N, C-alpha and C positions, 0 to 999 in steps of 0.2 A: 888842341886841348891837352893840358898837362895832366895825364891820368897815371896814377900809381898802379902797382900790380893788383891791389885790392879793388881798384876801380873796374877790373875786368870781371864780368859775370860768367861764372862757370855753368856748364850744362849739368843736368842732374847726375849723369854717370861719371862726371869728373874727367872726361877725356880732354886734355889740353888742346888737342888739334881742333876741337869744336868750340873752344872758348871764343867769346866775342867781346868787343868793346861796346858799351852801351851807347845808344844814340844820344845826341845832344839834348833832345827833348826829355829823354828818360833821365839823364843826369840832372837836368833842371828840376824835374818833378820829384826826384828822390831827395834833392837838396831841400826843396820846399817841405816835403814830408819830414825830413830830419829836423828842419827848423821848428816845425810844429811840436815835435817831441821835446826838443831842447828848450823852447820857450815855455812849454807847459811845466817842465821839470825845474828850470832855474829862473824863469822870468825873462822878459826881453832884455833887460839890462845885464842880468847875470849870465845869460847864455853866451858863451864865447864862440867865435867862428870855429875854433878847433872842436868844440863839443858838437856843434852843428854838423861838421864834416864827419865826425865819428858816428853820429846817429845815422847819417846818410850813407856811410861807407865809402867816402871819397876823400881826396887830398885837398889841401888849401888851394892848390893849383886849379882843381876842378871848380872850386867855389868862385875864385876870381875870374875864371873864364866865363862865368855866367852872371855874376852880380858884382857891382862895384863895392858894396858894403852891406852891412847887416840891415840897414833901413830898406835898401832895394829888395832884399830877400823878403823882408816882412811884407812889403807892399805886394810882392808877387803872391805871397800866402793870403794876404787880405783880399786881393782881386779874385783869387780862386774861390775863396770862401764866399764872397758876396755873389759871385756868379752862381754858385750852387744854391744860395739862399733865394735869389730872385727867380731862379728856375723853379724852385719849389713853390714860391708864392704865386708865380704865374700859373702853375698847374692848379693850385687851390682856387685862384680867381676864375679860371676857365671852367672848373667844375661847378663853381657857384653860379656862374652866368648860365650854364646849361640846365640848372635845376629849376624845378617849378617854383620853389621858394628860395631865391638866391641868398637872402640874409640868414635863413635858418640853416642852409647848407654851409655858409661861411662859419657860422657858430660851431657847427659840428666839426669842420675840418681844422679849425684853429683851437680845438679844445685842449690839446696837449702840446707843449713845446717840443721841438725837434731835439733829440739827444745831442746831435752835433752842435747845435746852437749853445747848449749849456757848456759843452767842453770849450767852445770857442770864446765864450764871453770873457773869461779871465784874461785871455791874450788881447782881446779887443780893448779892454779897459787899461791894461798895462801900456799899450801903445798910445792910447789917448793921453795918458799921463806924460809919456815920453814926448809926444807931439806938442803938448802945452808948454814944454820947456825948450823945444827946439824949433825955431822958426821955419826951417826948410821942411822938416817932417810935418809941421802943422799945416803948411800951405798944401802939401801933397795930400794929407789926410782930408783936409777941407774939400779938395777937388773930388776925391773918391766919394765922400759922403754927399756932395752935391749931385754926383752922378746917381747915387743910390736913391736920393729923393726923386730924381727924374724917373727912375725905373718904377718906383712906388706910385708916382703920379700916373703913369701909364696903366698900371693895374687898377687904380681907383677909378679912372675915367672909363675903363672897360665896364666896371660895375655901375658907375654913375656918370654917364656921358655929359650930363648938364654941368658937371664941375669944370669942364673945359672953359665955360663962359665966365668963371670966377677964379682966376689964377691965384689970387691972394688966399681965398678960402682953401683951395686945393693945396697950396704950399703949407699952410698952417695945419691942415689935416695930416699931411705927410710928416711934418715935424712932431705932431702929437703922437702919431702911431709909433714912430721910431723911439720917441722918449718913453712911451708906455712899455714898449717891448724891452728896451734895454734896462729900464728900471725894474721890470718884473724879473728879468734874468739875474739881476743883482740880488733881489730878494730870495730867489730860489737858490742861488749860490750860497747864501748865508743860512738858509733854512730849507734843506732838501725835501722836507715833507710837503712843501708847497707845490712840488712838481706833480703831486697826485691830485691836485685840485684843478678845476677848469681854469684855463688861462684867462688873464685879464683881457687879452685881445679878443677871445671868443665871446666874452661877456659885453665888452664895451664898443668894439668896432662896429658891429651891426647897429647898435643903438645910435652911435654918432653919425653913421652914414644915413640912417633914416631921419634923424633929427635935423641934420644939416640941409635937408630939402625945404625946411620951413623958412 
C-alpha cells in the first residue's frame, strides 16, 4: 500500500519509535468516513478524490489501493449505512415482537427519526440522481436496494408471518414503507420543525400492517 508520512498514526506522546502504520481495514474505514464528510460538504459530484483523501488524512495512493473510483467508495459508504439501518430496524422489530402489544410498541419505537438517517438522506438522494444518469451506477444501486427490500421483508414477516404466503403483497408493503420513509426524510430536510412531530412511519405502519390482514 502506498502510504505517505501523514498516513502514519502517531502515538499520543509523539514518540516516533512507537509510530505505526494503520491496518488496511482502518485505512478503508477512514476513507469511508472522509467520503461522508466530503460528500456532505461538496455533494457527490463536487467532492474530488483529493478532498476525500484530505478529509481522511491519506494520499491518493491509499485511496486507489482500496477503491477503483469514487462510485466504489460511495457504495462502500452506502453498504455500511444500510447495515446500520437494518441492524436498528431489526432491534425495533424484535422489541415489538416481544411486547404484549406489538403494534403499539412499534408505534412508540418509530416515533422519532434517527438523527443519522437525516444526515444521510441528502447523500442518498444525490447518489440516486447520479445513478439515474449513469447505467453502471444505476444497476449497482438497484441491486443494493433490492437487497434492502429483502431485509425489510424479513423484518415484516417476523411481525406478520402470514405475509410469507403472499409475496406480492409483501413486496408492495416493502416498497410502500421505503417510499414513505424516504419521502418523509425529504420533507424534514426542507422543514426541520417536522422532526419534532411523530414520524409518519409510527403513525401509518401499524395501521397498514393491521389493515393488510383483511
